DSSP file (Angstrom, degrees, kcal/mol; ACC not computed):
  #  RESIDUE AA STRUCTURE BP1 BP2  ACC     N-H-->O    O-->H-N    N-H-->O    O-->H-N    TCO  KAPPA ALPHA  PHI   PSI    X-CA   Y-CA   Z-CA
    1    1 A M              0   0    0      0, 0.0    36,-0.1     0, 0.0    30,-0.1   0.000 360.0 360.0 360.0 141.6   -0.5  -14.2   -7.9
    2    2 A G        -     0   0    0     34,-0.3     2,-0.4    36,-0.1    23,-0.3  -0.191 360.0-116.7 -69.4 163.3   -1.4  -10.7   -9.1
    3    3 A T        -     0   0    0     21,-0.1     2,-0.4    22,-0.1    -1,-0.1  -0.880  20.8-139.5-103.3 135.9    0.5   -8.7  -11.6
    4    4 A I  E     -A   21   0A   0     17,-0.6    17,-3.2    -2,-0.4     2,-0.4  -0.744  17.8-153.5 -92.2 142.3    2.1   -5.4  -10.6
    5    5 A Y  E     -A   20   0A   0     -2,-0.4    39,-1.2    15,-0.3     2,-0.4  -0.922   4.9-147.7-119.3 143.7    1.9   -2.6  -13.1
    6    6 A R  E     +A   19   0A   0     13,-3.0    13,-1.4    -2,-0.4     2,-0.3  -0.911  24.0 177.0-108.3 134.6    4.2    0.3  -13.5
    7    7 A G    >   -     0   0    0     -2,-0.4     3,-0.6    11,-0.2    11,-0.1  -0.794  43.9-111.6-130.6 175.4    2.7    3.6  -14.7
    8    8 A S  G > >S+     0   0    0     -2,-0.3     5,-1.3     1,-0.2     3,-1.1   0.259  86.8 105.4 -87.5  11.3    3.8    7.1  -15.4
    9    9 A I  G > 5S+     0   0    0      1,-0.3     3,-1.4     2,-0.2    -1,-0.2   0.840  75.8  54.5 -61.9 -35.7    1.8    8.3  -12.4
   10   10 A L  G < 5S+     0   0    0     -3,-0.6    -1,-0.3     1,-0.3    -2,-0.1   0.652  96.2  67.8 -76.3 -13.3    4.9    8.8  -10.3
   11   11 A G  G < 5S-     0   0    0     -3,-1.1    -1,-0.3     2,-0.1    -2,-0.2   0.333 127.5 -93.0 -84.0   7.3    6.3   11.0  -13.0
   12   12 A G  T < 5S+     0   0    0     -3,-1.4     2,-0.2     1,-0.4    -3,-0.2   0.292  86.5 126.8 103.6 -11.3    3.7   13.6  -12.3
   13   13 A R      < -     0   0    0     -5,-1.3    -1,-0.4     1,-0.1    -2,-0.1  -0.549  51.9-148.4 -83.8 148.6    1.1   12.6  -14.8
   14   14 A R  S    S+     0   0    0     -2,-0.2    -1,-0.1     1,-0.1    -5,-0.1   0.571  83.9  66.4 -92.4  -9.8   -2.5   11.9  -13.6
   15   15 A T  S    S-     0   0    0     -7,-0.1    -7,-0.2     2,-0.0    -1,-0.1  -0.920  80.0-144.3-113.1 107.4   -3.2    9.3  -16.2
   16   16 A P        -     0   0    0      0, 0.0     2,-0.6     0, 0.0    -9,-0.1  -0.431   4.7-153.3 -71.2 142.0   -1.1    6.1  -15.7
   17   17 A H        -     0   0    0     -2,-0.1     2,-0.3     2,-0.0    -8,-0.1  -0.956  29.1-151.3-111.2 106.4    0.1    4.2  -18.7
   18   18 A L        +     0   0    0     -2,-0.6     2,-0.3   -11,-0.1   -11,-0.2  -0.555  26.6 167.4 -96.1 142.0    0.4    0.8  -17.3
   19   19 A Q  E     -A    6   0A   0    -13,-1.4   -13,-3.0    -2,-0.3    -2,-0.0  -0.987  43.5 -95.0-143.9 147.5    2.7   -2.1  -18.2
   20   20 A A  E     -A    5   0A   0     -2,-0.3   -15,-0.3   -15,-0.2    22,-0.0  -0.302  25.9-154.2 -66.4 144.5    3.3   -5.3  -16.2
   21   21 A V  E >   -A    4   0A   0    -17,-3.2     3,-1.5    22,-0.0   -17,-0.6  -0.937  24.0-134.2-116.8 102.0    6.4   -5.3  -13.9
   22   22 A P  T 3  S+     0   0    0      0, 0.0   -19,-0.1     0, 0.0   -17,-0.0  -0.266  79.1   7.4 -62.0 140.4    7.4   -9.0  -13.6
   23   23 A G  T 3> S+     0   0    0      1,-0.1     4,-1.3     3,-0.0     3,-0.3   0.447  85.8 122.9  77.1   0.6    8.1  -10.4  -10.2
   24   24 A S  H <>  +     0   0    0     -3,-1.5     4,-1.2     1,-0.2     5,-0.1   0.853  69.8  57.0 -68.0 -33.8    7.1   -7.3   -8.2
   25   25 A A  H  >>S+     0   0    0     -4,-0.3     5,-1.4   -23,-0.3     4,-0.5   0.876 104.2  54.8 -64.0 -35.4    4.5   -9.1   -6.1
   26   26 A D  H >45S+     0   0    0     -3,-0.3     3,-1.0     1,-0.2    -1,-0.2   0.879 102.0  57.1 -63.4 -38.0    7.3  -11.4   -4.9
   27   27 A R  H 3<5S+     0   0    0     -4,-1.3    -1,-0.2     1,-0.2    -2,-0.2   0.826 107.3  48.7 -61.7 -30.7    9.4   -8.5   -3.8
   28   28 A L  H 3<5S-     0   0    0     -4,-1.2    -1,-0.2    -3,-0.3    -2,-0.2   0.559 102.6-133.6 -82.6 -10.1    6.5   -7.4   -1.5
   29   29 A N  T <<5 +     0   0    0     -3,-1.0     3,-0.2    -4,-0.5    -3,-0.2   0.864  69.9 123.5  54.0  39.5    6.1  -10.9    0.0
   30   30 A I      < +     0   0    0     -5,-1.4     8,-0.3     1,-0.1    -4,-0.1   0.400  44.6  83.6-107.0   3.1    2.4  -10.6   -0.5
   31   31 A G  S    S+     0   0    0     -6,-0.4     2,-0.4    -5,-0.1    -1,-0.1   0.573  80.5  73.8 -81.5  -9.0    1.9  -13.6   -2.6
   32   32 A K  S >  S-     0   0    0     -3,-0.2     3,-0.6    -6,-0.1     4,-0.2  -0.822  96.2 -13.2-107.9 144.4    1.7  -16.0    0.4
   33   33 A G  G >  S-     0   0    0     -2,-0.4     3,-1.7     1,-0.2     4,-0.2  -0.171 115.8 -25.3  68.4-159.8   -1.1  -16.3    2.8
   34   34 A S  G >  S+     0   0    0      1,-0.3     3,-1.6     2,-0.2    -1,-0.2   0.788 128.2  66.0 -62.3 -31.8   -4.0  -14.0    3.2
   35   35 A L  G X  S+     0   0    0     -3,-0.6     3,-1.9     1,-0.3    -1,-0.3   0.604  78.4  84.7 -71.3  -7.0   -2.3  -10.9    1.8
   36   36 A G  G <  S+     0   0    0     -3,-1.7   -34,-0.3     1,-0.3    -1,-0.3   0.690  85.6  57.2 -64.2 -15.7   -2.1  -12.6   -1.5
   37   37 A R  G <  S+     0   0    0     -3,-1.6    -1,-0.3    -4,-0.2    -2,-0.2   0.330  80.5 132.2 -92.6   5.2   -5.6  -11.3   -2.2
   38   38 A A    X   -     0   0    0     -3,-1.9     3,-1.4    -8,-0.3   -36,-0.1  -0.275  62.3-132.6 -63.0 141.6   -4.5   -7.7   -1.6
   39   39 A A  G >  S+     0   0    0      1,-0.3     3,-1.6     2,-0.1    -1,-0.1   0.781 101.7  70.7 -60.9 -29.4   -5.6   -5.1   -4.1
   40   40 A C  G >  S+     0   0    0      1,-0.3     3,-1.4     2,-0.2    -1,-0.3   0.597  75.7  80.0 -71.2  -9.2   -2.0   -3.7   -4.2
   41   41 A T  G <  S+     0   0    0     -3,-1.4    -1,-0.3     1,-0.2   -16,-0.1   0.626  89.8  57.8 -70.1  -9.2   -0.8   -6.8   -6.1
   42   42 A E  G <  S+     0   0    0     -3,-1.6     2,-0.3   -40,-0.1    -1,-0.2   0.404 104.0  54.3-100.3   1.1   -2.2   -5.2   -9.2
   43   43 A V  S <  S-     0   0    0     -3,-1.4   -37,-0.2   -39,-0.2   -41,-0.0  -0.864  96.4 -80.7-133.9 166.1   -0.2   -2.0   -9.1
   44   44 A D    >   -     0   0    0    -39,-1.2     3,-1.6    -2,-0.3     4,-0.4  -0.489  34.9-139.7 -65.8 125.8    3.4   -0.8   -8.9
   45   45 A P  G >  S+     0   0    0      0, 0.0     3,-1.1     0, 0.0     4,-0.3   0.748  97.3  73.0 -62.5 -22.6    4.6   -1.0   -5.3
   46   46 A E  G >> S+     0   0    0      1,-0.3     3,-1.5     2,-0.2     4,-0.6   0.806  84.3  69.1 -61.4 -27.3    6.4    2.4   -5.8
   47   47 A L  G X4 S+     0   0    0     -3,-1.6     3,-0.8     1,-0.3     4,-0.4   0.871  95.2  53.3 -56.5 -38.8    3.0    4.0   -5.8
   48   48 A F  G <4 S+     0   0    0     -3,-1.1    37,-2.1    -4,-0.4    -1,-0.3   0.491 116.4  38.5 -80.4  -4.7    2.6    3.2   -2.0
   49   49 A F  G <4 S+     0   0    0     -3,-1.5    -1,-0.2    -4,-0.3    -2,-0.2   0.294  84.9  99.8-124.9   8.2    5.9    4.9   -1.2
   50   50 A A    <<  -     0   0    0     -3,-0.8    -2,-0.1    -4,-0.6    -3,-0.1   0.891  63.9-154.7 -69.3 -41.1    6.0    7.9   -3.5
   51   51 A G        +     0   0    0     -4,-0.4    -1,-0.1     1,-0.3    -4,-0.1   0.283  48.5 130.5  83.8 -12.3    4.9   10.5   -0.9
   52   52 A E     >  -     0   0    0      1,-0.1     4,-2.8     4,-0.0     3,-0.4  -0.570  68.6-120.8 -74.2 138.2    3.4   12.8   -3.6
   53   53 A P  H  > S+     0   0    0      0, 0.0     4,-2.3     0, 0.0     5,-0.2   0.844 111.4  48.4 -51.8 -38.7   -0.1   13.9   -2.6
   54   54 A Y  H  > S+     0   0    0      2,-0.2     4,-2.2     1,-0.2     5,-0.2   0.920 112.8  47.9 -68.8 -39.9   -1.7   12.4   -5.8
   55   55 A A  H  > S+     0   0    0     -3,-0.4     4,-2.7     2,-0.2     5,-0.2   0.903 111.3  50.4 -64.9 -41.9    0.1    9.1   -5.4
   56   56 A V  H  X S+     0   0    0     -4,-2.8     4,-2.7     1,-0.2     5,-0.2   0.937 111.4  49.4 -61.4 -45.9   -0.9    8.9   -1.7
   57   57 A G  H  X S+     0   0    0     -4,-2.3     4,-2.0    -5,-0.3    -2,-0.2   0.895 112.3  46.8 -61.5 -41.3   -4.5    9.6   -2.6
   58   58 A L  H  X S+     0   0    0     -4,-2.2     4,-2.4     2,-0.2    -1,-0.2   0.907 111.8  51.1 -68.7 -40.7   -4.5    6.9   -5.3
   59   59 A A  H  X S+     0   0    0     -4,-2.7     4,-2.4   -12,-0.2    -2,-0.2   0.912 110.7  48.9 -62.2 -42.1   -2.8    4.4   -3.0
   60   60 A K  H  X S+     0   0    0     -4,-2.7     4,-2.1     2,-0.2    -1,-0.2   0.869 109.1  53.2 -67.5 -34.6   -5.5    5.1   -0.3
   61   61 A Q  H  X S+     0   0    0     -4,-2.0     4,-0.8     2,-0.2    -2,-0.2   0.926 109.4  48.2 -63.7 -43.7   -8.2    4.6   -3.0
   62   62 A I  H >< S+     0   0    0     -4,-2.4     3,-0.9     1,-0.2    -2,-0.2   0.927 112.4  49.3 -62.8 -43.8   -6.7    1.2   -3.9
   63   63 A C  H >< S+     0   0    0     -4,-2.4     3,-2.0     1,-0.2    -1,-0.2   0.861  99.7  68.0 -61.3 -35.8   -6.6    0.3   -0.2
   64   64 A G  H 3< S+     0   0    0     -4,-2.1    -1,-0.2     1,-0.3    -2,-0.2   0.794 106.1  38.4 -59.0 -29.7  -10.2    1.4    0.3
   65   65 A G  T << S+     0   0    0     -3,-0.9    -1,-0.3    -4,-0.8    -2,-0.2   0.236  89.4 122.2-101.6  14.8  -11.5   -1.5   -1.9
   66   66 A C    X   -     0   0    0     -3,-2.0     3,-1.1     1,-0.1     4,-0.2  -0.592  56.3-148.1 -84.0 132.9   -9.0   -4.1   -0.6
   67   67 A P  T 3  S+     0   0    0      0, 0.0     3,-0.2     0, 0.0    -1,-0.1   0.675  99.5  42.7 -73.0 -14.8  -10.4   -7.3    1.0
   68   68 A V  T 3> S+     0   0    0    -31,-0.2     4,-2.6     1,-0.1     5,-0.2   0.001  74.0 123.4-118.3  28.5   -7.4   -7.5    3.4
   69   69 A R  H <> S+     0   0    0     -3,-1.1     4,-2.4     1,-0.2     5,-0.2   0.900  75.0  48.3 -57.1 -45.5   -7.1   -3.9    4.4
   70   70 A G  H  > S+     0   0    0      2,-0.2     4,-2.4     1,-0.2    -1,-0.2   0.889 111.9  48.6 -64.1 -41.3   -7.5   -4.6    8.1
   71   71 A L  H  > S+     0   0    0      2,-0.2     4,-2.5     1,-0.2    -1,-0.2   0.905 111.7  50.7 -65.0 -42.3   -4.9   -7.4    8.1
   72   72 A C  H  X S+     0   0    0     -4,-2.6     4,-2.1     2,-0.2    -2,-0.2   0.901 111.5  47.4 -63.4 -41.7   -2.5   -5.2    6.1
   73   73 A L  H  X S+     0   0    0     -4,-2.4     4,-2.5    -5,-0.2    -2,-0.2   0.928 111.6  50.1 -65.4 -45.2   -2.9   -2.3    8.6
   74   74 A R  H  X S+     0   0    0     -4,-2.4     4,-2.8     1,-0.2    -2,-0.2   0.917 111.1  49.6 -59.1 -44.2   -2.5   -4.6   11.6
   75   75 A R  H  X S+     0   0    0     -4,-2.5     4,-2.1     1,-0.2    -1,-0.2   0.888 111.0  49.4 -62.9 -40.3    0.7   -6.1   10.1
   76   76 A A  H  <>S+     0   0    0     -4,-2.1     5,-2.4     2,-0.2     4,-0.5   0.890 113.4  46.8 -67.1 -38.6    2.1   -2.6    9.4
   77   77 A L  H ><5S+     0   0    0     -4,-2.5     3,-0.7     3,-0.2    -2,-0.2   0.915 112.8  48.7 -69.3 -42.3    1.3   -1.5   12.9
   78   78 A D  H 3<5S+     0   0    0     -4,-2.8    -2,-0.2     1,-0.2    -1,-0.2   0.854 116.9  42.1 -64.7 -34.3    2.8   -4.7   14.4
   79   79 A N  T 3<5S-     0   0    0     -4,-2.1    -1,-0.2    -5,-0.2    -2,-0.2   0.423 106.4-127.7 -91.0  -0.9    6.0   -4.3   12.3
   80   80 A R  T < 5 -     0   0    0     -3,-0.7    -3,-0.2    -4,-0.5     2,-0.2   0.923  28.1-159.2  52.6  49.4    6.2   -0.5   12.9
   81   81 A E      < -     0   0    0     -5,-2.4    -1,-0.2     1,-0.2     5,-0.1  -0.415   7.9-166.6 -59.3 126.0    6.4    0.2    9.2
   82   82 A R        +     0   0    0     -2,-0.2     2,-0.3    -3,-0.1    -1,-0.2   0.568  62.7  39.1 -95.4 -10.3    7.9    3.7    9.0
   83   83 A F  S    S+     0   0    0      8,-0.1   -34,-0.1     7,-0.1   -35,-0.0  -0.949  89.1  23.8-138.2 155.8    7.2    4.5    5.4
   84   84 A G  S    S-     0   0    0     -2,-0.3     2,-0.6   -35,-0.1   -35,-0.2   0.049  82.5 -62.1  88.5 170.2    4.5    4.0    2.8
   85   85 A V        +     0   0    0    -37,-2.1     2,-0.4     5,-0.2     5,-0.2  -0.871  53.3 169.4 -96.6 122.6    0.8    3.5    2.7
   86   86 A F  B >   -B   89   0B   0      3,-2.2     3,-1.9    -2,-0.6   -17,-0.0  -1.000  67.9  -2.0-132.9 133.1   -0.5    0.3    4.4
   87   87 A G  T 3  S-     0   0    0     -2,-0.4   -14,-0.1     1,-0.3     3,-0.1   0.766 130.1 -58.6  61.4  23.2   -4.0   -0.6    5.1
   88   88 A G  T 3  S+     0   0    0      1,-0.2     2,-0.4   -29,-0.1    -1,-0.3   0.492 115.4 105.3  86.6   1.8   -5.1    2.8    3.8
   89   89 A L  B <   -B   86   0B   0     -3,-1.9    -3,-2.2   -26,-0.0    -1,-0.2  -0.921  63.3-131.3-120.5 143.9   -3.0    4.8    6.2
   90   90 A T     >  -     0   0    0     -2,-0.4     4,-2.5    -5,-0.2     5,-0.2  -0.255  39.0 -98.4 -76.1 172.5    0.2    6.8    5.7
   91   91 A A  H  > S+     0   0    0      1,-0.2     4,-2.4     2,-0.2     5,-0.2   0.913 126.2  49.8 -62.0 -42.7    3.1    6.4    8.2
   92   92 A D  H  > S+     0   0    0      2,-0.2     4,-2.1     1,-0.2    -1,-0.2   0.915 110.7  49.9 -63.1 -42.5    2.0    9.5   10.1
   93   93 A E  H  > S+     0   0    0      1,-0.2     4,-2.3     2,-0.2    -2,-0.2   0.887 110.4  49.9 -61.8 -41.1   -1.5    8.3   10.3
   94   94 A R  H  X S+     0   0    0     -4,-2.5     4,-2.8     2,-0.2    -1,-0.2   0.890 108.8  52.0 -65.7 -38.4   -0.4    4.9   11.6
   95   95 A R  H  X S+     0   0    0     -4,-2.4     4,-2.2     2,-0.2    -2,-0.2   0.924 110.8  47.7 -62.8 -40.9    1.8    6.6   14.2
   96   96 A N  H  X S+     0   0    0     -4,-2.1     4,-2.1     2,-0.2    -2,-0.2   0.901 112.3  49.9 -65.7 -40.3   -1.2    8.7   15.4
   97   97 A L  H  X S+     0   0    0     -4,-2.3     4,-2.5     2,-0.2    -2,-0.2   0.921 109.7  50.9 -61.6 -44.8   -3.3    5.5   15.5
   98   98 A R  H  X S+     0   0    0     -4,-2.8     4,-2.3     1,-0.2    -2,-0.2   0.882 108.8  51.8 -62.4 -38.3   -0.7    3.7   17.5
   99   99 A R  H  X S+     0   0    0     -4,-2.2     4,-2.5     2,-0.2    -1,-0.2   0.919 110.2  48.6 -63.5 -42.1   -0.5    6.5   20.0
  100  100 A R  H  X S+     0   0    0     -4,-2.1     4,-2.2     1,-0.2    -2,-0.2   0.897 110.3  51.5 -65.8 -37.7   -4.3    6.4   20.4
  101  101 A E  H  X S+     0   0    0     -4,-2.5     4,-1.1     2,-0.2    -1,-0.2   0.920 110.8  48.6 -63.6 -41.2   -4.2    2.6   20.9
  102  102 A V  H  < S+     0   0    0     -4,-2.3     3,-0.5     1,-0.2    -2,-0.2   0.925 111.9  48.7 -65.3 -43.2   -1.5    3.1   23.6
  103  103 A R  H  < S+     0   0    0     -4,-2.5    -1,-0.2     1,-0.2    -2,-0.2   0.879 110.9  51.2 -62.5 -37.1   -3.5    5.8   25.4
  104  104 A A  H  <        0   0    0     -4,-2.2    -1,-0.2     1,-0.2    -2,-0.2   0.717 360.0 360.0 -74.8 -19.1   -6.6    3.6   25.3
  105  105 A A     <        0   0    0     -4,-1.1    -1,-0.2    -3,-0.5    -2,-0.2   0.472 360.0 360.0 -79.1 360.0   -4.9    0.6   26.8
């Protein structure tokens, strides 16, 4: 299971100073199944829910190199996640994608 790191990035700094946050991967329920390989298991989960433009950009960058990005996005869409960055998309982007999927169906 990956280690989650907490940084000062959410405090407004652009250079994170990372330290391990024990048990964070368990809180996200990503340690089981395919999502256990997710790139986000290596960073503080708060980064994906911060909402600050820099944090959103960094979260999307992490998602961009994730081997399970598509699965994560599908899970977020299926569960109608209302907050955070999942599969490289923000909640607003996922809502727009869902609307396009409904129109196409």
